[in-house]
PDB file of all heavy atoms in Angstrom:
ATOM      1  N   MET A   1     -13.533   7.761 -31.095  1.00  0.00           N
ATOM      2  CA  MET A   1     -12.395   6.930 -30.716  1.00  0.00           C
ATOM      3  C   MET A   1     -11.383   7.722 -29.889  1.00  0.00           C
ATOM      4  O   MET A   1     -10.620   7.149 -29.142  1.00  0.00           O
ATOM      5  CB  MET A   1     -11.752   6.362 -31.990  1.00  0.00           C
ATOM      6  CG  MET A   1     -10.679   5.363 -31.750  1.00  0.00           C
ATOM      7  SD  MET A   1     -11.342   3.946 -30.862  1.00  0.00           S
ATOM      8  CE  MET A   1      -9.867   3.052 -30.538  1.00  0.00           C
ATOM      9  N   ASN A   2     -11.412   9.035 -30.033  1.00  0.00           N
ATOM     10  CA  ASN A   2     -10.487   9.866 -29.291  1.00  0.00           C
ATOM     11  C   ASN A   2     -10.739   9.768 -27.788  1.00  0.00           C
ATOM     12  O   ASN A   2      -9.797   9.740 -26.996  1.00  0.00           O
ATOM     13  CB  ASN A   2     -10.606  11.320 -29.751  1.00  0.00           C
ATOM     14  CG  ASN A   2      -9.441  12.151 -29.283  1.00  0.00           C
ATOM     15  OD1 ASN A   2      -8.426  11.606 -28.877  1.00  0.00           O
ATOM     16  ND2 ASN A   2      -9.594  13.453 -29.335  1.00  0.00           N
ATOM     17  N   GLU A   3     -12.020   9.683 -27.395  1.00  0.00           N
ATOM     18  CA  GLU A   3     -12.339   9.555 -25.973  1.00  0.00           C
ATOM     19  C   GLU A   3     -11.851   8.227 -25.413  1.00  0.00           C
ATOM     20  O   GLU A   3     -11.468   8.117 -24.251  1.00  0.00           O
ATOM     21  CB  GLU A   3     -13.846   9.683 -25.744  1.00  0.00           C
ATOM     22  CG  GLU A   3     -14.408  11.044 -26.089  1.00  0.00           C
ATOM     23  CD  GLU A   3     -14.798  11.150 -27.557  1.00  0.00           C
ATOM     24  OE1 GLU A   3     -14.770  10.111 -28.263  1.00  0.00           O
ATOM     25  OE2 GLU A   3     -15.105  12.266 -27.996  1.00  0.00           O
ATOM     26  N   GLY A   4     -11.860   7.199 -26.252  1.00  0.00           N
ATOM     27  CA  GLY A   4     -11.378   5.890 -25.822  1.00  0.00           C
ATOM     28  C   GLY A   4      -9.902   5.901 -25.478  1.00  0.00           C
ATOM     29  O   GLY A   4      -9.479   5.280 -24.507  1.00  0.00           O
ATOM     30  N   TRP A   5      -9.103   6.616 -26.249  1.00  0.00           N
ATOM     31  CA  TRP A   5      -7.669   6.720 -25.949  1.00  0.00           C
ATOM     32  C   TRP A   5      -7.432   7.500 -24.667  1.00  0.00           C
ATOM     33  O   TRP A   5      -6.527   7.175 -23.892  1.00  0.00           O
ATOM     34  CB  TRP A   5      -6.927   7.388 -27.107  1.00  0.00           C
ATOM     35  CG  TRP A   5      -6.784   6.481 -28.289  1.00  0.00           C
ATOM     36  CD1 TRP A   5      -7.411   6.599 -29.486  1.00  0.00           C
ATOM     37  CD2 TRP A   5      -5.975   5.307 -28.364  1.00  0.00           C
ATOM     38  NE1 TRP A   5      -7.036   5.573 -30.311  1.00  0.00           N
ATOM     39  CE2 TRP A   5      -6.152   4.753 -29.659  1.00  0.00           C
ATOM     40  CE3 TRP A   5      -5.121   4.655 -27.480  1.00  0.00           C
ATOM     41  CZ2 TRP A   5      -5.508   3.596 -30.062  1.00  0.00           C
ATOM     42  CZ3 TRP A   5      -4.479   3.502 -27.911  1.00  0.00           C
ATOM     43  CH2 TRP A   5      -4.667   2.988 -29.168  1.00  0.00           C
ATOM     44  N   ILE A   6      -8.252   8.515 -24.434  1.00  0.00           N
ATOM     45  CA  ILE A   6      -8.110   9.299 -23.195  1.00  0.00           C
ATOM     46  C   ILE A   6      -8.437   8.436 -21.985  1.00  0.00           C
ATOM     47  O   ILE A   6      -7.697   8.433 -20.984  1.00  0.00           O
ATOM     48  CB  ILE A   6      -9.008  10.545 -23.258  1.00  0.00           C
ATOM     49  CG1 ILE A   6      -8.506  11.500 -24.339  1.00  0.00           C
ATOM     50  CG2 ILE A   6      -9.066  11.241 -21.908  1.00  0.00           C
ATOM     51  CD1 ILE A   6      -9.428  12.667 -24.600  1.00  0.00           C
ATOM     52  N   ILE A   7      -9.513   7.667 -22.069  1.00  0.00           N
ATOM     53  CA  ILE A   7      -9.896   6.794 -20.954  1.00  0.00           C
ATOM     54  C   ILE A   7      -8.841   5.716 -20.743  1.00  0.00           C
ATOM     55  O   ILE A   7      -8.476   5.396 -19.605  1.00  0.00           O
ATOM     56  CB  ILE A   7     -11.284   6.190 -21.220  1.00  0.00           C
ATOM     57  CG1 ILE A   7     -12.339   7.290 -21.186  1.00  0.00           C
ATOM     58  CG2 ILE A   7     -11.611   5.094 -20.218  1.00  0.00           C
ATOM     59  CD1 ILE A   7     -13.718   6.856 -21.612  1.00  0.00           C
ATOM     60  N   LEU A   8      -8.325   5.150 -21.826  1.00  0.00           N
ATOM     61  CA  LEU A   8      -7.275   4.140 -21.707  1.00  0.00           C
ATOM     62  C   LEU A   8      -6.026   4.725 -21.052  1.00  0.00           C
ATOM     63  O   LEU A   8      -5.396   4.090 -20.198  1.00  0.00           O
ATOM     64  CB  LEU A   8      -6.930   3.572 -23.085  1.00  0.00           C
ATOM     65  CG  LEU A   8      -5.833   2.503 -23.112  1.00  0.00           C
ATOM     66  CD1 LEU A   8      -6.291   1.258 -22.371  1.00  0.00           C
ATOM     67  CD2 LEU A   8      -5.448   2.181 -24.536  1.00  0.00           C
ATOM     68  N   GLY A   9      -5.659   5.943 -21.428  1.00  0.00           N
ATOM     69  CA  GLY A   9      -4.496   6.597 -20.819  1.00  0.00           C
ATOM     70  C   GLY A   9      -4.691   6.850 -19.339  1.00  0.00           C
ATOM     71  O   GLY A   9      -3.778   6.644 -18.535  1.00  0.00           O
ATOM     72  N   ILE A  10      -5.887   7.275 -18.956  1.00  0.00           N
ATOM     73  CA  ILE A  10      -6.165   7.520 -17.532  1.00  0.00           C
ATOM     74  C   ILE A  10      -6.102   6.214 -16.752  1.00  0.00           C
ATOM     75  O   ILE A  10      -5.543   6.165 -15.645  1.00  0.00           O
ATOM     76  CB  ILE A  10      -7.528   8.211 -17.378  1.00  0.00           C
ATOM     77  CG1 ILE A  10      -7.448   9.638 -17.929  1.00  0.00           C
ATOM     78  CG2 ILE A  10      -7.975   8.231 -15.927  1.00  0.00           C
ATOM     79  CD1 ILE A  10      -8.779  10.354 -17.991  1.00  0.00           C
ATOM     80  N   CYS A  11      -6.648   5.144 -17.333  1.00  0.00           N
ATOM     81  CA  CYS A  11      -6.591   3.846 -16.653  1.00  0.00           C
ATOM     82  C   CYS A  11      -5.147   3.377 -16.475  1.00  0.00           C
ATOM     83  O   CYS A  11      -4.781   2.855 -15.417  1.00  0.00           O
ATOM     84  CB  CYS A  11      -7.389   2.804 -17.431  1.00  0.00           C
ATOM     85  SG  CYS A  11      -9.167   3.060 -17.363  1.00  0.00           S
ATOM     86  N   LEU A  12      -4.332   3.560 -17.482  1.00  0.00           N
ATOM     87  CA  LEU A  12      -2.918   3.158 -17.377  1.00  0.00           C
ATOM     88  C   LEU A  12      -2.189   3.966 -16.309  1.00  0.00           C
ATOM     89  O   LEU A  12      -1.375   3.419 -15.560  1.00  0.00           O
ATOM     90  CB  LEU A  12      -2.225   3.309 -18.725  1.00  0.00           C
ATOM     91  CG  LEU A  12      -2.549   2.238 -19.757  1.00  0.00           C
ATOM     92  CD1 LEU A  12      -1.915   2.575 -21.093  1.00  0.00           C
ATOM     93  CD2 LEU A  12      -2.082   0.888 -19.266  1.00  0.00           C
ATOM     94  N   VAL A  13      -2.471   5.255 -16.239  1.00  0.00           N
ATOM     95  CA  VAL A  13      -1.823   6.097 -15.225  1.00  0.00           C
ATOM     96  C   VAL A  13      -2.221   5.642 -13.824  1.00  0.00           C
ATOM     97  O   VAL A  13      -1.380   5.555 -12.922  1.00  0.00           O
ATOM     98  CB  VAL A  13      -2.181   7.585 -15.460  1.00  0.00           C
ATOM     99  CG1 VAL A  13      -1.810   8.427 -14.271  1.00  0.00           C
ATOM    100  CG2 VAL A  13      -1.497   8.090 -16.714  1.00  0.00           C
ATOM    101  N   VAL A  14      -3.486   5.311 -13.628  1.00  0.00           N
ATOM    102  CA  VAL A  14      -3.947   4.866 -12.307  1.00  0.00           C
ATOM    103  C   VAL A  14      -3.311   3.528 -11.936  1.00  0.00           C
ATOM    104  O   VAL A  14      -2.839   3.347 -10.810  1.00  0.00           O
ATOM    105  CB  VAL A  14      -5.495   4.776 -12.293  1.00  0.00           C
ATOM    106  CG1 VAL A  14      -5.990   4.078 -11.050  1.00  0.00           C
ATOM    107  CG2 VAL A  14      -6.104   6.165 -12.397  1.00  0.00           C
ATOM    108  N   VAL A  15      -3.264   2.596 -12.884  1.00  0.00           N
ATOM    109  CA  VAL A  15      -2.691   1.277 -12.593  1.00  0.00           C
ATOM    110  C   VAL A  15      -1.196   1.389 -12.322  1.00  0.00           C
ATOM    111  O   VAL A  15      -0.680   0.797 -11.368  1.00  0.00           O
ATOM    112  CB  VAL A  15      -2.981   0.306 -13.755  1.00  0.00           C
ATOM    113  CG1 VAL A  15      -2.166  -0.960 -13.623  1.00  0.00           C
ATOM    114  CG2 VAL A  15      -4.457  -0.016 -13.807  1.00  0.00           C
ATOM    115  N   LEU A  16      -0.487   2.145 -13.130  1.00  0.00           N
ATOM    116  CA  LEU A  16       0.958   2.298 -12.904  1.00  0.00           C
ATOM    117  C   LEU A  16       1.246   3.057 -11.620  1.00  0.00           C
ATOM    118  O   LEU A  16       2.198   2.747 -10.909  1.00  0.00           O
ATOM    119  CB  LEU A  16       1.600   3.015 -14.098  1.00  0.00           C
ATOM    120  CG  LEU A  16       1.717   2.179 -15.368  1.00  0.00           C
ATOM    121  CD1 LEU A  16       2.289   3.018 -16.496  1.00  0.00           C
ATOM    122  CD2 LEU A  16       2.568   0.953 -15.119  1.00  0.00           C
ATOM    123  N   GLY A  17       0.425   4.045 -11.306  1.00  0.00           N
ATOM    124  CA  GLY A  17       0.617   4.777 -10.055  1.00  0.00           C
ATOM    125  C   GLY A  17       0.424   3.891  -8.839  1.00  0.00           C
ATOM    126  O   GLY A  17       1.095   4.053  -7.823  1.00  0.00           O
ATOM    127  N   GLY A  18      -0.485   2.950  -8.918  1.00  0.00           N
ATOM    128  CA  GLY A  18      -0.674   2.025  -7.811  1.00  0.00           C
ATOM    129  C   GLY A  18       0.377   0.940  -7.755  1.00  0.00           C
ATOM    130  O   GLY A  18       0.690   0.412  -6.686  1.00  0.00           O
ATOM    131  N   ALA A  19       0.954   0.576  -8.888  1.00  0.00           N
ATOM    132  CA  ALA A  19       1.922  -0.527  -8.925  1.00  0.00           C
ATOM    133  C   ALA A  19       3.351  -0.072  -8.644  1.00  0.00           C
ATOM    134  O   ALA A  19       4.175  -0.888  -8.233  1.00  0.00           O
ATOM    135  CB  ALA A  19       1.865  -1.210 -10.280  1.00  0.00           C
ATOM    136  N   LEU A  20       3.662   1.185  -8.865  1.00  0.00           N
ATOM    137  CA  LEU A  20       5.048   1.645  -8.679  1.00  0.00           C
ATOM    138  C   LEU A  20       5.574   1.438  -7.258  1.00  0.00           C
ATOM    139  O   LEU A  20       6.716   1.006  -7.098  1.00  0.00           O
ATOM    140  CB  LEU A  20       5.182   3.104  -9.099  1.00  0.00           C
ATOM    141  CG  LEU A  20       5.333   3.325 -10.601  1.00  0.00           C
ATOM    142  CD1 LEU A  20       5.410   4.815 -10.901  1.00  0.00           C
ATOM    143  CD2 LEU A  20       6.538   2.616 -11.142  1.00  0.00           C
ATOM    144  N   PRO A  21       4.813   1.723  -6.202  1.00  0.00           N
ATOM    145  CA  PRO A  21       5.362   1.449  -4.864  1.00  0.00           C
ATOM    146  C   PRO A  21       5.646  -0.022  -4.626  1.00  0.00           C
ATOM    147  O   PRO A  21       6.515  -0.369  -3.829  1.00  0.00           O
ATOM    148  CB  PRO A  21       4.261   1.943  -3.915  1.00  0.00           C
ATOM    149  CG  PRO A  21       3.484   2.920  -4.710  1.00  0.00           C
ATOM    150  CD  PRO A  21       3.550   2.457  -6.118  1.00  0.00           C
ATOM    151  N   LEU A  22       4.942  -0.920  -5.299  1.00  0.00           N
ATOM    152  CA  LEU A  22       5.181  -2.348  -5.125  1.00  0.00           C
ATOM    153  C   LEU A  22       6.385  -2.818  -5.925  1.00  0.00           C
ATOM    154  O   LEU A  22       7.076  -3.752  -5.528  1.00  0.00           O
ATOM    155  CB  LEU A  22       3.941  -3.138  -5.553  1.00  0.00           C
ATOM    156  CG  LEU A  22       2.658  -2.800  -4.806  1.00  0.00           C
ATOM    157  CD1 LEU A  22       1.492  -3.557  -5.414  1.00  0.00           C
ATOM    158  CD2 LEU A  22       2.802  -3.143  -3.346  1.00  0.00           C
ATOM    159  N   ILE A  23       6.650  -2.186  -7.049  1.00  0.00           N
ATOM    160  CA  ILE A  23       7.753  -2.583  -7.921  1.00  0.00           C
ATOM    161  C   ILE A  23       9.071  -1.977  -7.449  1.00  0.00           C
ATOM    162  O   ILE A  23      10.126  -2.591  -7.576  1.00  0.00           O
ATOM    163  CB  ILE A  23       7.459  -2.148  -9.372  1.00  0.00           C
ATOM    164  CG1 ILE A  23       6.213  -2.871  -9.886  1.00  0.00           C
ATOM    165  CG2 ILE A  23       8.636  -2.406 -10.287  1.00  0.00           C
ATOM    166  CD1 ILE A  23       5.729  -2.359 -11.220  1.00  0.00           C
ATOM    167  N   ARG A  24       9.006  -0.793  -6.867  1.00  0.00           N
ATOM    168  CA  ARG A  24      10.205  -0.049  -6.475  1.00  0.00           C
ATOM    169  C   ARG A  24      11.043  -0.853  -5.478  1.00  0.00           C
ATOM    170  O   ARG A  24      10.517  -1.379  -4.509  1.00  0.00           O
ATOM    171  CB  ARG A  24       9.777   1.278  -5.847  1.00  0.00           C
ATOM    172  CG  ARG A  24      10.914   2.181  -5.470  1.00  0.00           C
ATOM    173  CD  ARG A  24      10.375   3.438  -4.879  1.00  0.00           C
ATOM    174  NE  ARG A  24       9.430   3.103  -3.798  1.00  0.00           N
ATOM    175  CZ  ARG A  24       8.781   3.992  -3.097  1.00  0.00           C
ATOM    176  NH1 ARG A  24       8.919   5.257  -3.337  1.00  0.00           N
ATOM    177  NH2 ARG A  24       7.957   3.618  -2.141  1.00  0.00           N
ATOM    178  N   PRO A  25      12.340  -0.953  -5.701  1.00  0.00           N
ATOM    179  CA  PRO A  25      13.182  -1.696  -4.757  1.00  0.00           C
ATOM    180  C   PRO A  25      13.321  -0.931  -3.444  1.00  0.00           C
ATOM    181  O   PRO A  25      13.343   0.291  -3.404  1.00  0.00           O
ATOM    182  CB  PRO A  25      14.532  -1.804  -5.476  1.00  0.00           C
ATOM    183  CG  PRO A  25      14.550  -0.647  -6.414  1.00  0.00           C
ATOM    184  CD  PRO A  25      13.120  -0.429  -6.824  1.00  0.00           C
ATOM    185  N   ARG A  26      13.395  -1.685  -2.401  1.00  0.00           N
ATOM    186  CA  ARG A  26      13.542  -1.086  -1.068  1.00  0.00           C
ATOM    187  C   ARG A  26      15.023  -0.812  -0.802  1.00  0.00           C
ATOM    188  O   ARG A  26      15.870  -1.664  -1.030  1.00  0.00           O
ATOM    189  CB  ARG A  26      13.012  -2.042  -0.003  1.00  0.00           C
ATOM    190  CG  ARG A  26      11.588  -2.481  -0.284  1.00  0.00           C
ATOM    191  CD  ARG A  26      10.631  -1.713   0.586  1.00  0.00           C
ATOM    192  NE  ARG A  26       9.259  -1.898   0.124  1.00  0.00           N
ATOM    193  CZ  ARG A  26       8.376  -2.629   0.747  1.00  0.00           C
ATOM    194  NH1 ARG A  26       8.709  -3.265   1.840  1.00  0.00           N
ATOM    195  NH2 ARG A  26       7.160  -2.727   0.287  1.00  0.00           N
ATOM    196  N   GLY A  27      15.325   0.359  -0.294  1.00  0.00           N
ATOM    197  CA  GLY A  27      16.702   0.724  -0.038  1.00  0.00           C
ATOM    198  C   GLY A  27      17.268   0.060   1.204  1.00  0.00           C
ATOM    199  O   GLY A  27      18.415  -0.350   1.247  1.00  0.00           O
ATOM    200  N   ASP A  28      16.448  -0.052   2.232  1.00  0.00           N
ATOM    201  CA  ASP A  28      16.948  -0.632   3.481  1.00  0.00           C
ATOM    202  C   ASP A  28      16.185  -1.914   3.772  1.00  0.00           C
ATOM    203  O   ASP A  28      15.022  -2.059   3.448  1.00  0.00           O
ATOM    204  CB  ASP A  28      16.781   0.353   4.635  1.00  0.00           C
ATOM    205  CG  ASP A  28      15.341   0.835   4.770  1.00  0.00           C
ATOM    206  OD1 ASP A  28      14.558   0.666   3.808  1.00  0.00           O
ATOM    207  OD2 ASP A  28      15.004   1.354   5.814  1.00  0.00           O
ATOM    208  N   ASP A  29      16.873  -2.849   4.381  1.00  0.00           N
ATOM    209  CA  ASP A  29      16.277  -4.145   4.697  1.00  0.00           C
ATOM    210  C   ASP A  29      15.906  -4.244   6.172  1.00  0.00           C
ATOM    211  O   ASP A  29      15.858  -5.337   6.727  1.00  0.00           O
ATOM    212  CB  ASP A  29      17.249  -5.271   4.338  1.00  0.00           C
ATOM    213  CG  ASP A  29      17.436  -5.383   2.833  1.00  0.00           C
ATOM    214  OD1 ASP A  29      16.527  -4.952   2.103  1.00  0.00           O
ATOM    215  OD2 ASP A  29      18.489  -5.871   2.399  1.00  0.00           O
ATOM    216  N   THR A  30      15.657  -3.123   6.813  1.00  0.00           N
ATOM    217  CA  THR A  30      15.295  -3.158   8.220  1.00  0.00           C
ATOM    218  C   THR A  30      13.850  -3.627   8.352  1.00  0.00           C
ATOM    219  O   THR A  30      12.981  -3.217   7.587  1.00  0.00           O
ATOM    220  CB  THR A  30      15.441  -1.761   8.863  1.00  0.00           C
ATOM    221  OG1 THR A  30      14.616  -0.852   8.144  1.00  0.00           O
ATOM    222  CG2 THR A  30      16.880  -1.293   8.821  1.00  0.00           C
ATOM    223  N   PRO A  31      13.582  -4.486   9.316  1.00  0.00           N
ATOM    224  CA  PRO A  31      12.204  -4.960   9.492  1.00  0.00           C
ATOM    225  C   PRO A  31      11.328  -3.839  10.055  1.00  0.00           C
ATOM    226  O   PRO A  31      11.823  -2.923  10.718  1.00  0.00           O
ATOM    227  CB  PRO A  31      12.349  -6.113  10.494  1.00  0.00           C
ATOM    228  CG  PRO A  31      13.606  -5.814  11.229  1.00  0.00           C
ATOM    229  CD  PRO A  31      14.508  -5.106  10.251  1.00  0.00           C
ATOM    230  N   PRO A  32      10.053  -3.905   9.819  1.00  0.00           N
ATOM    231  CA  PRO A  32       9.170  -2.875  10.360  1.00  0.00           C
ATOM    232  C   PRO A  32       9.112  -2.968  11.878  1.00  0.00           C
ATOM    233  O   PRO A  32       9.363  -4.031  12.454  1.00  0.00           O
ATOM    234  CB  PRO A  32       7.814  -3.199   9.731  1.00  0.00           C
ATOM    235  CG  PRO A  32       7.899  -4.631   9.360  1.00  0.00           C
ATOM    236  CD  PRO A  32       9.334  -4.887   9.039  1.00  0.00           C
ATOM    237  N   PRO A  33       8.799  -1.884  12.554  1.00  0.00           N
ATOM    238  CA  PRO A  33       8.723  -1.933  14.019  1.00  0.00           C
ATOM    239  C   PRO A  33       7.582  -2.842  14.458  1.00  0.00           C
ATOM    240  O   PRO A  33       6.592  -3.011  13.730  1.00  0.00           O
ATOM    241  CB  PRO A  33       8.457  -0.476  14.410  1.00  0.00           C
ATOM    242  CG  PRO A  33       7.898   0.155  13.196  1.00  0.00           C
ATOM    243  CD  PRO A  33       8.504  -0.560  12.030  1.00  0.00           C
ATOM    244  N   PRO A  34       7.702  -3.433  15.642  1.00  0.00           N
ATOM    245  CA  PRO A  34       6.632  -4.325  16.112  1.00  0.00           C
ATOM    246  C   PRO A  34       5.345  -3.535  16.346  1.00  0.00           C
ATOM    247  O   PRO A  34       5.370  -2.350  16.682  1.00  0.00           O
ATOM    248  CB  PRO A  34       7.179  -4.903  17.413  1.00  0.00           C
ATOM    249  CG  PRO A  34       8.227  -3.946  17.842  1.00  0.00           C
ATOM    250  CD  PRO A  34       8.792  -3.341  16.599  1.00  0.00           C
ATOM    251  N   THR A  35       4.241  -4.227  16.184  1.00  0.00           N
ATOM    252  CA  THR A  35       2.954  -3.561  16.374  1.00  0.00           C
ATOM    253  C   THR A  35       2.715  -3.288  17.856  1.00  0.00           C
ATOM    254  O   THR A  35       3.106  -4.070  18.718  1.00  0.00           O
ATOM    255  CB  THR A  35       1.813  -4.427  15.817  1.00  0.00           C
ATOM    256  OG1 THR A  35       1.845  -5.694  16.478  1.00  0.00           O
ATOM    257  CG2 THR A  35       1.973  -4.653  14.318  1.00  0.00           C
ATOM    258  N   LYS A  36       2.044  -2.192  18.116  1.00  0.00           N
ATOM    259  CA  LYS A  36       1.740  -1.830  19.496  1.00  0.00           C
ATOM    260  C   LYS A  36       0.544  -2.631  19.984  1.00  0.00           C
ATOM    261  O   LYS A  36      -0.360  -2.954  19.225  1.00  0.00           O
ATOM    262  CB  LYS A  36       1.423  -0.343  19.591  1.00  0.00           C
ATOM    263  CG  LYS A  36       2.594   0.549  19.275  1.00  0.00           C
ATOM    264  CD  LYS A  36       2.202   1.994  19.412  1.00  0.00           C
ATOM    265  CE  LYS A  36       3.361   2.893  19.100  1.00  0.00           C
ATOM    266  NZ  LYS A  36       3.003   4.310  19.167  1.00  0.00           N
ATOM    267  N   GLU A  37       0.556  -2.928  21.264  1.00  0.00           N
ATOM    268  CA  GLU A  37      -0.567  -3.639  21.857  1.00  0.00           C
ATOM    269  C   GLU A  37      -1.669  -2.623  22.120  1.00  0.00           C
ATOM    270  O   GLU A  37      -1.515  -1.712  22.937  1.00  0.00           O
ATOM    271  CB  GLU A  37      -0.130  -4.311  23.153  1.00  0.00           C
ATOM    272  CG  GLU A  37      -1.227  -5.104  23.803  1.00  0.00           C
ATOM    273  CD  GLU A  37      -0.789  -5.718  25.107  1.00  0.00           C
ATOM    274  OE1 GLU A  37       0.401  -5.685  25.419  1.00  0.00           O
ATOM    275  OE2 GLU A  37      -1.664  -6.216  25.814  1.00  0.00           O
ATOM    276  N   THR A  38      -2.745  -2.750  21.419  1.00  0.00           N
ATOM    277  CA  THR A  38      -3.807  -1.752  21.554  1.00  0.00           C
ATOM    278  C   THR A  38      -4.952  -2.219  22.446  1.00  0.00           C
ATOM    279  O   THR A  38      -5.561  -1.429  23.132  1.00  0.00           O
ATOM    280  CB  THR A  38      -4.375  -1.386  20.176  1.00  0.00           C
ATOM    281  OG1 THR A  38      -4.816  -2.572  19.542  1.00  0.00           O
ATOM    282  CG2 THR A  38      -3.308  -0.710  19.325  1.00  0.00           C
ATOM    283  N   LEU A  39      -5.230  -3.510  22.420  1.00  0.00           N
ATOM    284  CA  LEU A  39      -6.330  -4.019  23.229  1.00  0.00           C
ATOM    285  C   LEU A  39      -5.789  -4.980  24.279  1.00  0.00           C
ATOM    286  O   LEU A  39      -5.062  -5.909  23.967  1.00  0.00           O
ATOM    287  CB  LEU A  39      -7.349  -4.752  22.353  1.00  0.00           C
ATOM    288  CG  LEU A  39      -8.058  -3.899  21.317  1.00  0.00           C
ATOM    289  CD1 LEU A  39      -8.932  -4.779  20.451  1.00  0.00           C
ATOM    290  CD2 LEU A  39      -8.894  -2.839  21.999  1.00  0.00           C
ATOM    291  N   ARG A  40      -6.144  -4.731  25.517  1.00  0.00           N
ATOM    292  CA  ARG A  40      -5.737  -5.630  26.601  1.00  0.00           C
ATOM    293  C   ARG A  40      -6.987  -6.269  27.181  1.00  0.00           C
ATOM    294  O   ARG A  40      -8.038  -5.628  27.269  1.00  0.00           O
ATOM    295  CB  ARG A  40      -5.034  -4.851  27.707  1.00  0.00           C
ATOM    296  CG  ARG A  40      -3.633  -4.454  27.395  1.00  0.00           C
ATOM    297  CD  ARG A  40      -2.967  -3.878  28.612  1.00  0.00           C
ATOM    298  NE  ARG A  40      -3.836  -2.850  29.223  1.00  0.00           N
ATOM    299  CZ  ARG A  40      -3.743  -2.445  30.467  1.00  0.00           C
ATOM    300  NH1 ARG A  40      -2.862  -2.961  31.267  1.00  0.00           N
ATOM    301  NH2 ARG A  40      -4.540  -1.521  30.935  1.00  0.00           N
ATOM    302  N   ASP A  41      -6.848  -7.501  27.594  1.00  0.00           N
ATOM    303  CA  ASP A  41      -7.944  -8.159  28.275  1.00  0.00           C
ATOM    304  C   ASP A  41      -7.822  -7.863  29.755  1.00  0.00           C
ATOM    305  O   ASP A  41      -7.139  -8.549  30.488  1.00  0.00           O
ATOM    306  CB  ASP A  41      -7.920  -9.666  28.007  1.00  0.00           C
ATOM    307  CG  ASP A  41      -9.170 -10.352  28.478  1.00  0.00           C
ATOM    308  OD1 ASP A  41     -10.104  -9.658  28.920  1.00  0.00           O
ATOM    309  OD2 ASP A  41      -9.217 -11.597  28.419  1.00  0.00           O
ATOM    310  N   TRP A  42      -8.475  -6.820  30.206  1.00  0.00           N
ATOM    311  CA  TRP A  42      -8.351  -6.364  31.587  1.00  0.00           C
ATOM    312  C   TRP A  42      -9.062  -7.312  32.558  1.00  0.00           C
ATOM    313  O   TRP A  42      -8.826  -7.271  33.759  1.00  0.00           O
ATOM    314  CB  TRP A  42      -8.890  -4.953  31.747  1.00  0.00           C
ATOM    315  CG  TRP A  42     -10.282  -4.779  31.196  1.00  0.00           C
ATOM    316  CD1 TRP A  42     -10.619  -4.414  29.951  1.00  0.00           C
ATOM    317  CD2 TRP A  42     -11.512  -5.008  31.904  1.00  0.00           C
ATOM    318  NE1 TRP A  42     -11.983  -4.390  29.801  1.00  0.00           N
ATOM    319  CE2 TRP A  42     -12.570  -4.739  31.000  1.00  0.00           C
ATOM    320  CE3 TRP A  42     -11.827  -5.385  33.196  1.00  0.00           C
ATOM    321  CZ2 TRP A  42     -13.893  -4.864  31.345  1.00  0.00           C
ATOM    322  CZ3 TRP A  42     -13.168  -5.501  33.554  1.00  0.00           C
ATOM    323  CH2 TRP A  42     -14.176  -5.245  32.620  1.00  0.00           C
ATOM    324  N   ARG A  43      -9.899  -8.197  32.043  1.00  0.00           N
ATOM    325  CA  ARG A  43     -10.611  -9.127  32.924  1.00  0.00           C
ATOM    326  C   ARG A  43      -9.696 -10.220  33.433  1.00  0.00           C
ATOM    327  O   ARG A  43      -9.898 -10.727  34.535  1.00  0.00           O
ATOM    328  CB  ARG A  43     -11.780  -9.753  32.186  1.00  0.00           C
ATOM    329  CG  ARG A  43     -12.830  -8.727  31.790  1.00  0.00           C
ATOM    330  CD  ARG A  43     -13.825  -9.331  30.864  1.00  0.00           C
ATOM    331  NE  ARG A  43     -13.147  -9.627  29.601  1.00  0.00           N
ATOM    332  CZ  ARG A  43     -13.742 -10.123  28.551  1.00  0.00           C
ATOM    333  NH1 ARG A  43     -15.015 -10.399  28.573  1.00  0.00           N
ATOM    334  NH2 ARG A  43     -13.072 -10.341  27.438  1.00  0.00           N
ATOM    335  N   SER A  44      -8.667 -10.585  32.627  1.00  0.00           N
ATOM    336  CA  SER A  44      -7.799 -11.695  33.046  1.00  0.00           C
ATOM    337  C   SER A  44      -6.628 -11.217  33.890  1.00  0.00           C
ATOM    338  O   SER A  44      -5.891 -12.035  34.414  1.00  0.00           O
ATOM    339  CB  SER A  44      -7.283 -12.431  31.815  1.00  0.00           C
ATOM    340  OG  SER A  44      -6.451 -11.577  31.061  1.00  0.00           O
ATOM    341  N   GLU A  45      -6.427  -9.908  34.020  1.00  0.00           N
ATOM    342  CA  GLU A  45      -5.322  -9.391  34.838  1.00  0.00           C
ATOM    343  C   GLU A  45      -5.718  -9.419  36.304  1.00  0.00           C
ATOM    344  O   GLU A  45      -6.812  -9.022  36.671  1.00  0.00           O
ATOM    345  CB  GLU A  45      -4.970  -7.979  34.416  1.00  0.00           C
ATOM    346  CG  GLU A  45      -4.378  -7.891  33.037  1.00  0.00           C
ATOM    347  CD  GLU A  45      -4.052  -6.451  32.670  1.00  0.00           C
ATOM    348  OE1 GLU A  45      -4.263  -5.563  33.496  1.00  0.00           O
ATOM    349  OE2 GLU A  45      -3.596  -6.239  31.536  1.00  0.00           O
ATOM    350  N   LYS A  46      -4.788  -9.921  37.131  1.00  0.00           N
ATOM    351  CA  LYS A  46      -5.094  -9.989  38.572  1.00  0.00           C
ATOM    352  C   LYS A  46      -4.002  -9.356  39.378  1.00  0.00           C
ATOM    353  O   LYS A  46      -2.892  -9.317  39.067  1.00  0.00           O
ATOM    354  CB  LYS A  46      -5.273 -11.430  38.996  1.00  0.00           C
ATOM    355  CG  LYS A  46      -6.499 -12.044  38.341  1.00  0.00           C
ATOM    356  CD  LYS A  46      -6.672 -13.464  38.816  1.00  0.00           C
ATOM    357  CE  LYS A  46      -7.905 -14.029  38.131  1.00  0.00           C
ATOM    358  NZ  LYS A  46      -8.086 -15.412  38.455  1.00  0.00           N
TER     359      LYS A  46
END
């Protein structure tokens, strides 16, 4: 049963580590920068 508690603890650490960035409040309300245009349709340019 001791191994079961260790595995449960590791699972909790992984889940909480992944959830903390989502739960943490954001300090600034600035919108993210616009995405860069990476692909252009060079065939339609004249």
